[in-house]
N, C-alpha and C positions, 0 to 999 in steps of 0.2 A: 481515478486514483486506484492504486493497488490497495486491496483490503488486507493489509498485512497483519494488523492486530486481530482482525476477524479470523484470518486463517490460523493464527497461533491458537486462538481460543478453540476453534473447531477441530484442530489437530490433537486436542486432548482426548484421552479415553475417559470412561466414566469415573475411574478412581482418581485421575488427576483433577477432574473438575470438582469432585467432592473435596479433595485436599485444598484446592484453590478457594472454594467457597468458605471453607473453615478458616482460612487465613484472613479472608476479607472481612467476614462478619457483617452484621447489618449496618453498622455505622460507616462502612466504606463503600456502600453502594452509591453510584453516581447520582447526584441530586437532579431534580427535574430541570433546573435552569441549564445545567451543563449538558444534559441530554438534548434539550432544545437547541443549544448552541451547535451541537454536532449535526442535528437535523438541518439547521439553517445553513450550515456550511455545505451540506450536500446539495441544497437547493440554490446556493448562491449564484448570482450572475457574474460571469467573467467577461472581460473585454472582448474576447474573440468568439465566444459561444454563449449566447444569451439564454439558453434553456438546457435543462437536464431531464432525463427520465427519472421520475421521482419514485423509485422502488427502494424503500429503506428496509434493510434487514436488521431489526433491532438487536440481534445478537452482536452486531458490530459495536453498539453502544456498551453492551456488557463487556465486550472484549477490551474496549478502550478504558474501561474502569478498572480492569483487573490484569491485563496482559503484562504490564510492566512488573507486577508482583510475580506473575507466573514465570517470567523470563529469568528470575533469580532463583527459582526453586529447583529446576532440573528434574529428571526422573530416570529411573533405571528399569531395565527389563530383566527378569531372572534368566540366567543362562548366558548372558552376554559376558564375554571374557573381560578381565580387568583392563587389558590393553586397549579395548574398544569402549571403555566407559565414557570417554569424551564424546563419542558419537551420539550419545543419548542426551547431551546437554545443548539446548538451543542457544546458549550464550556464544557458541562458536560459529553461528551463522552471521552473515553480513547484516541481516535485518536487525537482530537483537543486539549485535555488537554496537551499532551506531545509535541505538536507543538509550545508551548509557553515556554518562559524562566521561570524557577522556581520562580524568584523574581518578575515576571510581571503578573502571572496568579492568578485568584481568587481561593484560595485553596478549593478542594473538600475533605471533611473529610475522606471518606472511601478510596480514592486513596492515600492520605497522610499516612493513617494508614497502608496500604499495603506496601508502600515504607519503612516505619519505621520497620515493622515486618520482612522484608527480611534481615535486618541486613547486608547490603552489606559491603564487605571489599576489598579495592583495594590492589592487590599484586604488580602490576607494569607492565611495558612494555618496549619494545625496538624496534628499527628499523633495518631492514635488507634491503640492496640495492639489486636490481635485478642483477643477475649474481652470487650472493653469498648466495642464499636462502639455508636454512639448509637441505632441502630435506625431511622434515617431512610431507609435504602435497602432495597429488596427483597433478601432473603437475609441481612440482618444477624443475625437470630436464629440462623439455621443456622450462619453463620460463627462467631458467638460460642460456640455449642455445640461446634463442631469444634475450637475453640482449646483446649478441655480435653483434647484428644488423641483419636485414633481408631486404628483398625487400620492406616491408611495413613500416619499421621505422628504424631510425639510432640506433647505439649502445648506450648503457647506460654508460656514463662516470662516474665512481664512484667519481671522484673529483668534477664534476659538481653538483652532488646531495648529497655531503657529509654533507651539512648543514641540511639535513633532519634527520640525526642521532640524533639530539638533541630532537626530538619529543618524548614526554612521555605522555601517556594518564592518566588522573585522573578520577576515577569513581565519577560522580556527584550524580547520583541517579539510582535506579533500581526498577522496578515494576514487580511483578510476581503474577499471579492469577490462576495458574494451567493449563492454556491453552495458555498463552501469556507471553512473557518476553520482556521488553523494557529496554534498557541500554542507558543511557546518559553519554557520556564521554566528558571531556574537554581537549583540547590541548592548553597549553600556549606556545606561540612562537612569536618571533619578526617578523616572515615572514608570518603571517597569511594572508597577502594580496595575496599570491600565491594561496590560496584556495578560494579567493573571486572573482577572475576574472570572472568566469562563472556565478556569481550572480550579475553582473552589476558593479563591481569595476573598475573604470577607474582612480581614484585619488590616491589610496594607492600604494606605491611602491611594485613591484614584479619582480621576475626573470623569473618565468614560470607561465603558467596557469595550476594549478594542481587540481585534483579531487580525492575524496576518496570514497571507497565502501567497505562495509563489505561483504567479499566473502567466508568466511569459519568460521564454528563454531565447536568447540570441547568442550567436558566436561567430568567430572568424578563425580561419586557419591561415597563418602567414599573411594576414591582412585581408584575406578574401572572405566575404560572407559565406557561412556554411549552414546548410539546413540539417539540424540535428536529427530530425526524423522520429524522435521519441516524444516524450512529454515530461514536464516537470511539475512538481507540486510540493506543497509544504506538508509535513507530518506534524503531529503534536510536538511543539517545542519542549525542550527540557529546561525547566526553570530552577533557579536556586531560590526557593521560597523563604529561606532563612534571612537573607539580606535584601532580596528584591532590588538589587542595584543594576540589573541587566538580565538578559535572557538570550537563549540560543534559538536559532531557527535552522531547521534541517530541510534541505531540498534534495529529493531523490529523483533522478532522471534515468529512465530506461531508454536505451538507444537501439534502433533497429539495425545499425551496423556500426563497426568501430570507427572512431575518428581517425583521420590521417595522422601519420607520425609527425611529431614536432610540437612546437609551442602553440597552444590554443588560447585565444582570448575569448572570454565568455562574459555575458551580461545577464544577470538575473533581475527580474522586477518583482519585488515583494509588495503586494497590494494590501493596504491597511483598511479595515472595515469598522464602521461604528456598529456595535452589537448591543447598544443600550436596550433596544427592543428587538429580539431575534426575529420578529415577524416583518420588520422593515429595515433589515441590514442594508447598508449602502457604503460605497467607496468614499473615503475622505482623503486618502493620500497614497503615495507609493514610494518605495525606495529603489533606486537604481544602484546595483552593486556590480562592479567590474573587477575581474581578476584574471591571472594567467596560470596555466599549468602545462606540464609536459606529458604527452600521451605515449611516448616511445615505449617505456617499460610496460605500461598497461596493455599494449597491443601484442605483446609476446606471450600468447597463450596457446597451449597445445589442445586441439579439439579432435575428438573421435566421433565417428558417425555410425549410426545403426538404424534399423527399422523395427517398428513394433506393429505387428499385424493383429488386428482384432477379428474375432469371428464368434458365432453363436448369438444368442438373443438374451436380453435382460430388460427388466422394467427401468425406464428412464423418466425423470421429471423433465417435462418439456415446457419451455416458456414460448408461447406462440405470439408473434408480433403481427402487426397489421393495423387495421382500423381500430381494433380493440384487442388489448393484450389478454392472453389467457394462460392458465397454468393447469397442468394435469399430468398424470402418469400413464404411459403406454408402453407396451412391449415393442422393443426396437431390435431389429437384426443388424449386427455389426459386420456381417460378411462383406469382405471387399474393402474395409476401412484400414488404411495404412498410415501410420504417423512416422515422420522422419525426425529422428532425434540426434542432437549434437551434445556430446558430453565434454565438458571443459572443467579442468581443475583450476579454479580461480583462487586468489588470495583469501577470499572470504569463505571458501568451501567449494564443493563440487556442484556445478550447475548443469542441469539437463534441459536443453531448450527444444521445444516442439516447434520447429520452424515452418514446415509445410506438411500437407497431408493429401492423400489420395482418397477421394470419396466415391462410394458406390452411387449408382443412379438414384437409389431410394433415399439418399441423405440430402436434405435441404439445409439452408442456412440456419433455420431455427433449431434443427437437431444438432448441428455442429456447435452452435453457441451454447446449447443446453448441455452438451457433453463436456466442453471445456469451460467450466464455470468455477464456482467457489466451493461452498459447503455441500454441494451435491454433484452429480455427474461423474466424470472420470477421476479416480483417485488411485494411489499406489501403496500397497504394502511393501516396505523396504526390508530386505534381508541382507545382512552382512555376514559372510562366512557361514551361511545357513541359518543364522539367528535373526528373528524378526526384531527390529529395533524401533520401528515407528511407522506411521503412514504419512503420506504427503499429498497435497492438493496442488495442481498447477496454478500458477499466478500469471496474469496477463502481462505481457511486455509491450502491448500495443500491436495493432494490426493482426496478423495471423501468428504471431510469436507468443509462445507460452513457456514458462520455465518451472522447474522444480529445483529447489536448493537443498542440498544435503550437507550436514556439518562434517564433511570429510576433507581433510587437508593433506598436503604432501607428506607430512610427518607420519600420517596414519597408514600410508600405502604399504609399508614393509610388513604390516600385520594383517593386511587384507588380501584374501585369496579370491573373493568373489563378491559382487554386488548384484543382487537380483531384484527386479521390480515385478510385482504381481499386480496387474491391473484389476480394478473392481469398479462396479457401477453403483453409485449411491443414489437412492431416490428419497424424496420427502414423503412421509406418510400422512402428514396433516399440518395444517396451518391455523393460526389465529389472526384474523385481519386486524389491522390498526385503523381506528376510526378518526384519529386526530393527529395531524402532523407535528404538533408541539407537545401535547400531553400524551405520551406513549402509554399511559395507563388505561386509556379509553380503547377497549378492544371489542371485537364482535364475537359471535359464537364460533367455537372450534369447527373446522371443516376437515373431514377425512378425505384424503386423496387416494382412492382405490385405483388399482391398475386397470387401464382400458375403459374407465368411465368417461363420460363427457367432460371435457375441460371446463373450468369455471373462469369467470372474469377475474383478472388480476386486481387485488385490493388496491385502491388508489394511493394509500400511504404505506404500502408494504405490509409485512406480516411477521409474526413470531413463528418459530418452528415448533411443532408438537413432537416430532421425532423423525427418524429416518431408518431405512433398511438398506443393506448392501448385498450385491451379488458378485462374488469373487470369480474372476475369469482366470482360473489357475492354469488352464491349458494355453493361455496367451502370454505366460510369463516370459521375461527376457533377461538375459545376462548382459550387463553393461560392459563395454570394452574398457579396460583399465588403462590409464595413461602409462 
């Protein structure tokens, strides 16, 4: 999954974090059960891939607790012209736009136009209970067998979960821009409280604590099966807690290449999990959702290309893989490293994709993965018309593709003379190991990560960050080609 909420949290400066914490207050901190649910979702077994690297960065939990509030705050930077005020508001990015209910957000013309041009059509959907999956997906036979009960979880009683058979997804909106597909579905049901437990529901009646995740994506183009090449997942659904008569489910799919022009038929599989005990979550049902949409307008995007060449040396936090994972800081030379960038003005904003790169002989896979990561590694200070507006962290699009999304739209271009990216390398200065995967309050002693010291073993359950330092590579700055 993309750590979008984590990135939002980590993109704040110190003043913004203090402002956010003041808004949240002590009573708004995520409870232990909800934190455990997020941890369990990270470790959850999916039909196609039965294990995950368990490296939890707990700041993601903090972000999940507060990022939605942050998204409504916005911030300004002194010296930014009034005409560029919108550029400092994260509400204008695709990520934050679709984290809001359609009837509650301020419409962005280009995004709404993209939604309309996709001409989405809901075909329908139905529920299958675990133990009777149709066998059309990899892993169905294994899941059906597990539904009879294992040492890890009890058997799935079809009578106990028969009420889920009434769930039917309704396609609310669909966004497609050639590289990204976002699907918002609504589930109307009288038992929505079952899906609200993990989000703090203690008042609405429920039988179980259920969760839902988009774990498989299929599609056809003009009747021919098509390999989408990206990945799909569910993000935190947006619920109406006042009535609890239904809930929304959002699926975000990053594509490695645009879909062919024309009408596309897609099938999403939403897997439903029993989370009554977060330590033994298991699949109880899945929803098959089918719909159509038109890719033609979404494929008409103008892309500019350029190269970013890095040189010089800087301390980098390196995650070493192998028989035993390690973490440490070491001085790295970037001489000979070139990133190939594609800049595209999409309906949701300007996207800079890092598609390929040329590596020097001294760079191995561990170094590259450590460079293109999340809250450390390569980041960019963004300057518009010479004024610094914010900094951005690359997000993974799968494979070797990474992206940076800027809240710049077509209507802003008349006021923009230049967009400048100044790369910098951010390293972690210290960590606090987590000792328990469920109870995040159980922590080890702080560990300082000095530069060029011997790497230490990666904590089994992840870590909290003590702090970080940055090295700005100002001589490597690049001016983006404007559309």
